[in-house]
C-alpha positions as CSV (number, residue, x, y, z in Angstrom):
1,M,-0.4,0.1,0.1
2,A,1.2,3.4,-0.9
3,S,1.8,6.2,1.8
4,Y,2.3,10.1,1.0
5,T,2.8,12.7,3.5
6,F,2.9,16.4,2.5
7,T,3.8,19.5,4.4
8,F,1.7,22.6,3.3
9,Q,3.6,25.8,4.6
10,R,0.7,27.8,5.1
11,K,-1.5,28.8,8.2
12,P,-4.8,26.6,8.4
13,K,-7.9,28.1,7.7
14,A,-11.4,26.9,7.9
15,K,-13.7,27.1,5.2
16,E,-15.9,29.9,5.1
17,R,-19.6,29.5,4.4
18,P,-21.1,30.6,1.3
19,R,-22.1,34.1,0.6
20,L,-25.0,35.7,-1.3
21,G,-24.1,38.1,-3.9
22,R,-26.2,41.2,-4.9
23,K,-27.9,38.6,-7.7
24,K,-29.2,36.3,-4.7
25,R,-26.7,33.7,-6.3
26,A,-24.2,32.1,-3.9
27,F,-20.6,32.3,-4.3
28,T,-17.5,30.9,-2.2
29,P,-15.8,33.8,-0.3
30,E,-12.4,34.7,-2.3
31,T,-10.0,34.0,0.4
32,T,-11.3,30.6,0.7
33,L,-10.7,29.8,-3.1
34,E,-7.4,31.0,-2.8
35,W,-6.3,29.0,0.3
36,E,-7.6,25.6,-2.1
37,R,-5.9,26.8,-4.9
38,H,-2.6,27.3,-3.2
39,L,-2.8,23.8,-1.8
40,A,-3.9,22.2,-5.1
41,E,-0.7,23.8,-6.8
42,E,1.6,22.6,-4.0
43,W,0.5,19.2,-4.0
44,D,3.6,17.3,-5.2
45,G,2.2,14.1,-4.1
46,P,0.6,11.0,-6.2
47,F,-2.8,10.6,-7.1
48,F,-4.6,7.8,-5.4
49,E,-7.4,5.7,-6.6
50,G,-9.7,3.7,-4.7
51,P,-10.5,4.1,-0.7
52,V,-8.2,6.1,1.3
53,S,-7.3,6.9,4.5
54,M,-6.1,10.9,5.4
55,E,-5.0,12.1,8.2
56,V,-4.6,16.2,8.7
57,Q,-2.5,17.8,11.4
58,Y,-3.3,21.7,12.0
59,H,-0.2,23.2,13.2
60,K,0.1,27.2,14.2
61,D,1.9,27.8,10.6
62,H,1.6,24.8,8.7
63,V,-1.2,21.6,7.6
64,V,0.6,18.0,7.5
65,I,-1.5,16.1,5.5
66,T,-0.9,11.8,4.9
67,I,-3.0,10.0,2.4
68,E,-2.7,6.1,2.6
69,D,-4.0,3.6,0.2
70,L,-6.7,1.2,1.8
71,P,-7.8,-2.3,0.5
72,E,-10.5,-2.2,-2.3
73,E,-13.0,-4.0,0.7
74,R,-12.7,-0.8,2.5
75,R,-15.0,0.9,-0.3
76,S,-17.9,1.8,1.5
77,R,-21.6,1.8,-0.1
78,L,-22.7,5.2,1.9
79,R,-23.0,8.0,-0.9
80,G,-21.7,11.4,0.5
81,D,-18.5,12.8,1.8
82,V,-17.3,11.6,5.2
83,D,-17.1,15.4,6.0
84,N,-20.6,16.2,5.3
85,Y,-21.5,13.3,7.8
86,E,-19.2,14.4,10.3
87,K,-20.7,18.1,10.2
88,I,-24.3,17.3,10.5
89,V,-23.4,15.3,13.8
90,L,-21.2,18.1,15.0
91,D,-24.2,20.7,14.2
92,A,-26.7,18.6,16.0
93,L,-24.6,18.7,19.1
94,N,-23.7,22.0,19.6
95,G,-25.7,23.3,23.0
96,V,-26.3,19.5,23.6
97,A,-23.4,17.8,23.8
98,Y,-20.9,20.7,24.1
99,E,-20.9,24.7,24.0
100,D,-20.0,24.9,20.4
101,D,-18.1,22.4,17.8
102,R,-15.2,24.7,17.6
103,Q,-14.2,22.6,21.2
104,V,-13.8,19.9,19.3
105,V,-9.6,19.5,18.4
106,R,-9.8,15.8,17.1
107,L,-12.3,14.2,14.8
108,L,-11.8,10.9,13.2
109,G,-14.6,9.9,10.7
110,E,-15.0,6.3,9.0
111,K,-17.4,5.6,6.1
112,L,-18.1,1.9,6.5
113,W,-21.0,-0.4,5.9
């Protein structure tokens, strides 16, 4: 199995929510688009196919990303991005299990089924 670790030398950034423009059209803020563009341009690792495991560590001034191939039997039949499954759980527990999901400093998501 292949594994690759990449260090992105840029301060971590949370993805901003889409905004509504003057014509009531949603758009992603430019600062988010710029951060995403820089990461995509600087990625010098391989292109992975099939199921992968991803670990992301956010440091004060950089981000460390490790991606590892997983066996094909780890492919999930669940549709949707794993981060969207996590987001709904985090948001639902705001004010119930914790004051705000900003308190969550470690999160592991895995699609099985």
